[in-house]
Structure formats: C-alpha cells, structure tokens
SENURO-765813 format. One record per residue (C-alpha): residue number from 1; x, y, z. Coordinates in Angstrom, 3 decimals, decimal comma. Example, Ala and Ser with C-alpha at 12.3 -4.5 7.8 and 13.67 -1.06 7.14 Angstrom:
2
+-----+----------+----------+----------+
:   n :       xx :       yy :       zz :
+-----+----------+----------+----------+
:   1 :   12,300 :   -4,500 :    7,800 :
:   2 :   13,670 :   -1,060 :    7,140 :
+-----+----------+----------+----------+
END
This chain:
316
+-----+----------+----------+----------+
:   n :       xx :       yy :       zz :
+-----+----------+----------+----------+
:   1 :  -23,868 :    3,509 :   16,344 :
:   2 :  -22,931 :    1,404 :   19,350 :
:   3 :  -24,266 :   -2,145 :   19,214 :
:   4 :  -22,551 :   -3,451 :   22,346 :
:   5 :  -19,957 :   -2,401 :   24,855 :
:   6 :  -17,158 :   -4,102 :   22,921 :
:   7 :  -18,348 :   -3,772 :   19,304 :
:   8 :  -19,014 :   -0,508 :   17,474 :
:   9 :  -20,029 :    0,186 :   13,894 :
:  10 :  -18,911 :    3,817 :   13,836 :
:  11 :  -15,250 :    2,750 :   13,639 :
:  12 :  -16,010 :    1,056 :   10,321 :
:  13 :  -17,807 :    4,114 :    8,924 :
:  14 :  -15,079 :    6,519 :   10,056 :
:  15 :  -12,414 :    4,263 :    8,514 :
:  16 :  -14,317 :    4,312 :    5,247 :
:  17 :  -14,371 :    8,128 :    5,154 :
:  18 :  -10,725 :    8,456 :    6,161 :
:  19 :   -9,597 :    5,919 :    3,590 :
:  20 :  -11,283 :    7,719 :    0,711 :
:  21 :   -9,598 :   11,001 :    1,622 :
:  22 :   -6,168 :    9,392 :    2,030 :
:  23 :   -6,277 :    7,750 :   -1,430 :
:  24 :   -6,792 :   11,062 :   -3,201 :
:  25 :   -3,908 :   12,615 :   -1,253 :
:  26 :   -1,455 :    9,739 :   -1,651 :
:  27 :   -2,107 :    8,116 :   -5,043 :
:  28 :    0,221 :   10,308 :   -7,168 :
:  29 :    3,228 :    9,409 :   -5,005 :
:  30 :    2,033 :    5,795 :   -4,874 :
:  31 :    2,305 :    5,706 :   -8,665 :
:  32 :    5,870 :    7,063 :   -8,456 :
:  33 :    6,724 :    4,478 :   -5,773 :
:  34 :    5,389 :    1,604 :   -7,867 :
:  35 :    7,242 :    2,732 :  -11,010 :
:  36 :   10,509 :    3,027 :   -9,063 :
:  37 :   10,150 :   -0,385 :   -7,461 :
:  38 :    8,838 :   -2,443 :  -10,371 :
:  39 :    9,651 :   -0,349 :  -13,416 :
:  40 :   12,730 :    0,279 :  -15,529 :
:  41 :   14,688 :    3,325 :  -16,651 :
:  42 :   14,248 :    5,699 :  -13,717 :
:  43 :   17,390 :    7,209 :  -12,165 :
:  44 :   15,714 :    8,527 :   -9,000 :
:  45 :   12,417 :    9,819 :   -7,640 :
:  46 :   12,654 :   13,224 :   -9,338 :
:  47 :   13,528 :   11,667 :  -12,690 :
:  48 :   10,537 :    9,333 :  -12,317 :
:  49 :    8,184 :   12,234 :  -11,556 :
:  50 :    9,432 :   14,261 :  -14,535 :
:  51 :    9,286 :   11,262 :  -16,884 :
:  52 :    5,698 :   10,438 :  -15,941 :
:  53 :    4,679 :   14,080 :  -16,344 :
:  54 :    6,374 :   14,495 :  -19,749 :
:  55 :    5,038 :   11,248 :  -21,210 :
:  56 :    1,628 :   10,972 :  -19,561 :
:  57 :    0,812 :   14,477 :  -18,214 :
:  58 :   -0,686 :   14,986 :  -14,763 :
:  59 :   -3,203 :   12,212 :  -15,390 :
:  60 :   -0,356 :    9,686 :  -15,405 :
:  61 :   -0,012 :   10,120 :  -11,644 :
:  62 :   -3,629 :    9,084 :  -11,151 :
:  63 :   -3,537 :    5,900 :  -13,250 :
:  64 :   -5,316 :    3,065 :  -11,494 :
:  65 :   -6,871 :    5,321 :   -8,843 :
:  66 :  -10,529 :    4,545 :   -9,538 :
:  67 :  -10,253 :    0,994 :   -8,239 :
:  68 :   -8,450 :    1,773 :   -4,959 :
:  69 :  -10,691 :    4,814 :   -4,429 :
:  70 :  -13,738 :    2,575 :   -4,645 :
:  71 :  -12,254 :   -0,403 :   -2,828 :
:  72 :  -10,206 :    1,440 :   -0,208 :
:  73 :  -13,429 :    2,586 :    1,425 :
:  74 :  -14,146 :   -1,065 :    2,209 :
:  75 :  -10,491 :   -1,839 :    3,001 :
:  76 :   -9,901 :    0,993 :    5,484 :
:  77 :  -13,333 :    0,501 :    6,949 :
:  78 :  -12,353 :   -3,106 :    7,691 :
:  79 :   -8,845 :   -2,199 :    8,940 :
:  80 :   -9,818 :    0,549 :   11,359 :
:  81 :  -13,056 :   -1,115 :   12,404 :
:  82 :  -11,321 :   -4,441 :   12,985 :
:  83 :   -8,398 :   -2,855 :   14,876 :
:  84 :  -10,559 :   -0,753 :   17,189 :
:  85 :  -12,998 :   -3,541 :   17,937 :
:  86 :  -10,181 :   -6,052 :   18,439 :
:  87 :   -8,663 :   -3,717 :   21,038 :
:  88 :  -11,970 :   -3,590 :   22,876 :
:  89 :  -12,443 :   -7,360 :   22,673 :
:  90 :   -8,935 :   -7,936 :   24,077 :
:  91 :   -9,621 :   -5,492 :   26,903 :
:  92 :  -13,001 :   -7,076 :   27,591 :
:  93 :  -11,397 :  -10,514 :   27,774 :
:  94 :   -8,343 :   -9,511 :   29,821 :
:  95 :   -9,736 :   -6,757 :   32,041 :
:  96 :  -13,505 :   -7,145 :   31,891 :
:  97 :  -13,887 :   -3,657 :   30,421 :
:  98 :  -13,681 :   -2,825 :   26,706 :
:  99 :  -12,795 :    0,781 :   27,532 :
: 100 :   -9,714 :   -0,188 :   29,552 :
: 101 :   -6,499 :    1,389 :   28,267 :
: 102 :   -4,547 :   -1,035 :   26,049 :
: 103 :   -1,042 :   -2,097 :   27,022 :
: 104 :    1,707 :   -2,139 :   24,366 :
: 105 :    1,412 :   -5,937 :   24,144 :
: 106 :   -2,334 :   -5,660 :   23,538 :
: 107 :   -1,772 :   -2,956 :   20,892 :
: 108 :    0,833 :   -5,140 :   19,180 :
: 109 :   -1,525 :   -8,148 :   19,145 :
: 110 :   -4,432 :   -6,110 :   17,751 :
: 111 :   -2,152 :   -4,494 :   15,141 :
: 112 :   -0,677 :   -7,771 :   13,887 :
: 113 :   -4,092 :   -9,439 :   13,705 :
: 114 :   -5,293 :   -6,427 :   11,699 :
: 115 :   -2,345 :   -6,771 :    9,330 :
: 116 :   -3,112 :  -10,439 :    8,769 :
: 117 :   -6,800 :   -9,743 :    8,156 :
: 118 :   -6,011 :   -6,857 :    5,780 :
: 119 :   -4,181 :   -9,058 :    3,271 :
: 120 :   -7,374 :  -10,931 :    2,403 :
: 121 :   -8,974 :   -7,688 :    1,245 :
: 122 :   -5,914 :   -5,694 :    0,244 :
: 123 :   -3,962 :   -8,141 :   -1,934 :
: 124 :   -6,390 :   -8,084 :   -4,913 :
: 125 :   -6,757 :   -4,290 :   -4,616 :
: 126 :   -2,983 :   -3,773 :   -4,642 :
: 127 :   -2,529 :   -6,214 :   -7,512 :
: 128 :   -5,044 :   -4,470 :   -9,773 :
: 129 :   -3,700 :   -1,028 :   -8,842 :
: 130 :   -0,119 :   -2,026 :   -9,657 :
: 131 :   -1,036 :   -3,772 :  -12,912 :
: 132 :   -2,854 :   -0,613 :  -14,053 :
: 133 :   -0,019 :    1,673 :  -12,911 :
: 134 :    2,577 :   -0,396 :  -14,803 :
: 135 :    0,767 :   -0,511 :  -18,145 :
: 136 :    2,767 :    2,255 :  -19,792 :
: 137 :    6,165 :    0,715 :  -19,025 :
: 138 :    8,484 :   -0,100 :  -21,911 :
: 139 :    8,953 :   -3,774 :  -22,716 :
: 140 :   12,641 :   -4,662 :  -22,982 :
: 141 :   13,668 :   -6,758 :  -25,949 :
: 142 :   15,300 :   -9,313 :  -23,682 :
: 143 :   11,953 :   -9,990 :  -21,988 :
: 144 :   10,250 :  -10,619 :  -25,323 :
: 145 :   13,118 :  -12,765 :  -26,667 :
: 146 :   13,438 :  -10,616 :  -29,758 :
: 147 :   17,121 :  -11,410 :  -30,168 :
: 148 :   16,423 :  -14,138 :  -32,675 :
: 149 :   14,287 :  -11,817 :  -34,765 :
: 150 :   16,975 :   -9,181 :  -35,331 :
: 151 :   19,505 :   -9,976 :  -38,101 :
: 152 :   23,157 :  -10,231 :  -37,108 :
: 153 :   25,368 :   -7,324 :  -38,019 :
: 154 :   22,725 :   -4,656 :  -37,604 :
: 155 :   24,696 :   -3,060 :  -34,798 :
: 156 :   21,551 :   -2,620 :  -32,700 :
: 157 :   22,208 :   -2,996 :  -28,949 :
: 158 :   19,483 :   -5,527 :  -28,189 :
: 159 :   19,292 :   -4,844 :  -24,467 :
: 160 :   18,438 :   -1,198 :  -25,097 :
: 161 :   15,581 :   -1,868 :  -27,493 :
: 162 :   12,250 :   -0,773 :  -26,080 :
: 163 :    8,837 :   -0,877 :  -27,641 :
: 164 :    5,813 :    0,803 :  -26,111 :
: 165 :    3,163 :   -1,606 :  -24,954 :
: 166 :   -0,491 :   -1,284 :  -25,753 :
: 167 :   -2,734 :   -1,156 :  -22,726 :
: 168 :   -3,403 :   -4,670 :  -21,552 :
: 169 :   -6,385 :   -3,620 :  -19,474 :
: 170 :   -9,208 :   -1,245 :  -20,290 :
: 171 :   -9,908 :   -0,579 :  -16,638 :
: 172 :  -10,134 :   -2,164 :  -13,170 :
: 173 :  -12,985 :   -4,563 :  -13,970 :
: 174 :  -11,347 :   -5,702 :  -17,205 :
: 175 :   -8,094 :   -6,186 :  -15,274 :
: 176 :   -9,814 :   -8,389 :  -12,677 :
: 177 :  -11,590 :  -10,361 :  -15,396 :
: 178 :   -8,363 :  -10,866 :  -17,368 :
: 179 :   -6,425 :  -12,042 :  -14,310 :
: 180 :   -9,186 :  -14,491 :  -13,380 :
: 181 :   -9,238 :  -15,891 :  -16,920 :
: 182 :   -5,460 :  -16,220 :  -17,322 :
: 183 :   -4,257 :  -16,888 :  -13,770 :
: 184 :   -7,330 :  -18,025 :  -11,870 :
: 185 :   -8,450 :  -16,855 :   -8,434 :
: 186 :   -4,950 :  -17,400 :   -7,029 :
: 187 :   -3,711 :  -14,833 :   -9,553 :
: 188 :   -5,502 :  -12,090 :   -7,613 :
: 189 :   -3,457 :  -13,064 :   -4,555 :
: 190 :   -0,065 :  -13,071 :   -6,260 :
: 191 :    2,339 :  -11,393 :   -3,845 :
: 192 :    0,072 :  -12,022 :   -0,848 :
: 193 :    2,888 :  -13,768 :    1,036 :
: 194 :    5,126 :  -10,712 :    0,682 :
: 195 :    2,165 :   -8,571 :    1,681 :
: 196 :    1,822 :  -10,539 :    4,934 :
: 197 :    5,525 :   -9,932 :    5,617 :
: 198 :    4,890 :   -6,233 :    4,988 :
: 199 :    1,566 :   -5,674 :    6,743 :
: 200 :    1,761 :   -7,775 :    9,912 :
: 201 :    4,784 :   -5,879 :   11,299 :
: 202 :    3,792 :   -2,806 :    9,273 :
: 203 :    0,512 :   -2,265 :   11,092 :
: 204 :    2,243 :   -2,802 :   14,411 :
: 205 :    4,627 :    0,021 :   13,451 :
: 206 :    1,615 :    2,073 :   12,362 :
: 207 :   -0,795 :    1,961 :   15,255 :
: 208 :    1,733 :    1,784 :   18,125 :
: 209 :    3,718 :    4,912 :   17,086 :
: 210 :    0,436 :    6,751 :   16,518 :
: 211 :   -0,700 :    5,892 :   20,056 :
: 212 :    2,689 :    6,875 :   21,515 :
: 213 :    2,814 :   10,198 :   19,643 :
: 214 :   -0,765 :   11,007 :   20,655 :
: 215 :    0,149 :   10,427 :   24,314 :
: 216 :    3,224 :   12,636 :   23,978 :
: 217 :    1,280 :   15,424 :   22,289 :
: 218 :   -1,518 :   15,530 :   24,865 :
: 219 :   -1,142 :   18,544 :   27,179 :
: 220 :   -2,349 :   16,293 :   30,003 :
: 221 :   -3,560 :   12,735 :   30,336 :
: 222 :   -7,275 :   13,458 :   30,069 :
: 223 :   -7,762 :   16,268 :   27,537 :
: 224 :   -8,700 :   15,553 :   23,922 :
: 225 :   -6,129 :   16,021 :   21,196 :
: 226 :   -6,002 :   19,113 :   18,991 :
: 227 :   -6,628 :   18,244 :   15,298 :
: 228 :   -3,121 :   19,475 :   14,500 :
: 229 :   -1,668 :   16,974 :   16,956 :
: 230 :   -3,720 :   14,140 :   15,440 :
: 231 :   -2,470 :   15,160 :   11,986 :
: 232 :    1,163 :   15,222 :   13,141 :
: 233 :    0,951 :   11,920 :   15,051 :
: 234 :   -0,738 :   10,188 :   12,125 :
: 235 :    1,772 :   11,527 :    9,612 :
: 236 :    4,799 :   10,478 :   11,663 :
: 237 :    3,328 :    7,029 :   12,264 :
: 238 :    2,690 :    6,606 :    8,543 :
: 239 :    6,235 :    7,595 :    7,585 :
: 240 :    7,742 :    5,191 :   10,145 :
: 241 :    5,516 :    2,325 :    9,032 :
: 242 :    6,085 :    2,778 :    5,307 :
: 243 :    9,856 :    3,268 :    5,487 :
: 244 :   10,355 :    0,131 :    7,581 :
: 245 :    8,027 :   -1,808 :    5,268 :
: 246 :    9,877 :   -0,784 :    2,086 :
: 247 :   11,953 :   -4,002 :    1,574 :
: 248 :    8,865 :   -6,234 :    1,755 :
: 249 :    6,943 :   -3,684 :   -0,315 :
: 250 :    9,560 :   -3,856 :   -3,088 :
: 251 :    9,214 :   -7,650 :   -3,246 :
: 252 :    5,421 :   -7,424 :   -3,189 :
: 253 :    5,337 :   -4,833 :   -5,970 :
: 254 :    7,653 :   -6,882 :   -8,172 :
: 255 :    5,669 :  -10,072 :   -7,681 :
: 256 :    2,386 :   -8,306 :   -8,408 :
: 257 :    3,688 :   -6,435 :  -11,467 :
: 258 :    5,201 :   -9,695 :  -12,741 :
: 259 :    3,095 :  -11,778 :  -15,070 :
: 260 :    1,726 :   -8,990 :  -17,247 :
: 261 :    3,806 :  -10,269 :  -20,142 :
: 262 :    6,143 :  -13,017 :  -19,054 :
: 263 :    6,550 :  -14,505 :  -15,591 :
: 264 :    9,944 :  -13,600 :  -14,143 :
: 265 :    9,776 :  -14,662 :  -10,491 :
: 266 :    8,861 :  -18,088 :   -9,131 :
: 267 :    8,082 :  -16,801 :   -5,629 :
: 268 :    9,225 :  -14,614 :   -2,741 :
: 269 :   12,628 :  -16,241 :   -2,212 :
: 270 :   13,419 :  -16,276 :   -5,938 :
: 271 :   12,375 :  -12,631 :   -6,251 :
: 272 :   14,610 :  -11,626 :   -3,314 :
: 273 :   17,625 :  -13,574 :   -4,602 :
: 274 :   17,208 :  -12,466 :   -8,214 :
: 275 :   16,760 :   -8,814 :   -7,236 :
: 276 :   19,790 :   -8,948 :   -4,948 :
: 277 :   22,032 :  -10,637 :   -7,541 :
: 278 :   21,095 :   -8,293 :  -10,373 :
: 279 :   20,676 :   -4,961 :   -8,550 :
: 280 :   22,344 :   -5,273 :   -5,151 :
: 281 :   20,995 :   -4,755 :   -1,642 :
: 282 :   20,036 :   -1,151 :   -2,365 :
: 283 :   17,163 :   -2,362 :   -4,542 :
: 284 :   15,198 :   -3,278 :   -1,411 :
: 285 :   15,185 :    0,360 :   -0,348 :
: 286 :   14,118 :    1,693 :   -3,714 :
: 287 :   11,221 :    4,040 :   -3,179 :
: 288 :   11,942 :    4,454 :    0,563 :
: 289 :   12,151 :    8,239 :    0,252 :
: 290 :    8,896 :    8,308 :   -1,709 :
: 291 :    7,305 :    6,051 :    0,913 :
: 292 :    8,407 :    8,417 :    3,689 :
: 293 :    7,087 :   11,496 :    1,878 :
: 294 :    3,904 :    9,753 :    0,708 :
: 295 :    3,257 :    8,063 :    4,045 :
: 296 :    3,074 :   11,329 :    5,959 :
: 297 :    0,189 :   13,130 :    4,174 :
: 298 :   -1,714 :    9,895 :    3,525 :
: 299 :   -1,632 :    8,753 :    7,143 :
: 300 :   -2,082 :   12,254 :    8,525 :
: 301 :   -5,232 :   12,610 :    6,399 :
: 302 :   -6,382 :    9,092 :    7,297 :
: 303 :   -6,095 :    9,485 :   11,074 :
: 304 :   -7,370 :   13,076 :   11,178 :
: 305 :  -10,463 :   12,271 :    9,097 :
: 306 :  -11,032 :    9,068 :   11,067 :
: 307 :  -10,819 :   10,764 :   14,477 :
: 308 :  -12,953 :   13,760 :   13,446 :
: 309 :  -15,554 :   11,416 :   11,943 :
: 310 :  -15,663 :    9,419 :   15,180 :
: 311 :  -16,091 :   12,600 :   17,202 :
: 312 :  -18,974 :   13,612 :   14,921 :
: 313 :  -20,729 :   10,224 :   15,084 :
: 314 :  -20,326 :    9,883 :   18,837 :
: 315 :  -21,610 :   13,402 :   19,362 :
: 316 :  -24,900 :   12,640 :   17,621 :
+-----+----------+----------+----------+
END
C-alpha cells in the first residue's frame, strides 16, 4: 500500500470504508438537522423526529441517503487520505522525515487545507442530499404568491395555508440533472462559500481535538490505543467540530435548500441578515443539539473504522 515514504494509498482506502459506515449511522439525525435548519413548522428536535415518523414512517429519516452513501466513500477517502498525506508532506518538508510527530501548527495547517479541498467534492454532495431531504416540506402560500388568487372575505389566514408539494426529483441523478439544466454547473456549488466558512475551521476543530484526546487516552506515549479509546476520542472530536460549525452550517443549509421553488436568498450576507431579522440570533444555533448528538456516533464510527482498517492494511 505504501508508494513512498510521504505518500500512502491505504489512508484513502481506510477513509472510504470509514465514511460508508458513518453515513449509515448518522443519516437519520442528519435529516432531522436539515429539516430543523431549512424547514418550517418544527417546534424542536423531538417534534421534528415525531413529525417525520408520523408523516413519512421510518423511511423518511433515510431520504436522500443513497447519494451520500455512494459519494461519501469518495469524499471521506479524499478527506482522510489528503489530511494524512499532507501531514507527512509537511513533516518531510520541515523535518526531513514524514513520520515525525506533527506540531499543533502543522496539524492546523493540514486540517485547514483539507477543509478547503473538501468543499470541491462535498458541496455538490451536500446540495443534492439537502434538496432530496427537503422535498416533503410544505410550501407556504406566501412563497407561492397565492394571495391574489384567494377571494377577499374568505376569512382564510393566508400565511397559514400549506399545500403539499409533489416530489421535484425522482432521485439523486435526476436531481443533479435538473439542477444542471435550471441553474447550470454553478448551481451544484450553491452554498459553497458558507461551506468553506464551515469546513476550514471545522476540520481544524475535528482533527486537532481527536489528536489531543488520543494522546490523553494513551496509557503511555508509545502504546497503541484501545478501540474504545479511539471511539471515544473520535466521538468527542465530532461533537466539538459540529457544534462549533452550526452557525455556518445553518447558512449553508438554507442556501442549498433555497431555489427549489423560488429563490429567497441572494448570497451569504443576505441569508445571514434575513435570517437574523426574521428569526433572531438563536436561528444560527438551530440544530446544534442534533449536531452534537449526531456528530458523536458518526465521528466515532468514522475514526474507529478508519484506524482499524489502517491497522489491517498495514499488517498485511
């Protein structure tokens, strides 16, 4: 698996395996998070869960999973392979040895570069996933400008009118095709700017805490970590990263969900200002509790599967 001292392919393969496992574990709560952040009519996380279950059964929690399950293998392969190899390249350049222990500054540089790289692959995946997850949302009458179509004196509160939408997309491929036809290639990267604001610091607060927790959980400086310690370190790192990334994630989700019917936001700044004016500062922390809960099992599964896969490949 090793092609040179500073570049390894097994990191990419292990990231692919870990990513697939983490999607299955985390997608139901990801659906809840997206509905809370970009949807309407949910009082809190529990109400969102119960509403999805009553209206769409258990399968509602897995809407849009096929595309990330297929694509996340490539995405996490790139993320973990890029991060690990970037660490080694930095060490090779700075210390002449790719196996040299990374300093915090080196970890931060590798993490932020990984976050920047990840947007190129992850933005279209996130966009399609969110568009599919949001298909069953009610369309408010004010968004469809139905006011002029309802006779005066009917006594109907226009702002409370909701009509169920038909599915806009038949599946992931149809979603991609529709976006390309209606919005062009740039449509697949709607919300990419907010994703950069989320992922560049987000990956720094993902890989650095994981490294710190692993060091703290080692019984001594040289022994290998117990799988339970890897699971705990990965889960804690995931929760920290996702909670701190929630404000940027809210903006990203709204920008990416926008445009299914009528464009509401002109860009990041407009989305932030409009959301703040209409819903207050608390809107930027909507879904934070779900992110914390979801981030733990997803990241715990990701890191544990990744590390065990590496141990297997390097033991061959």
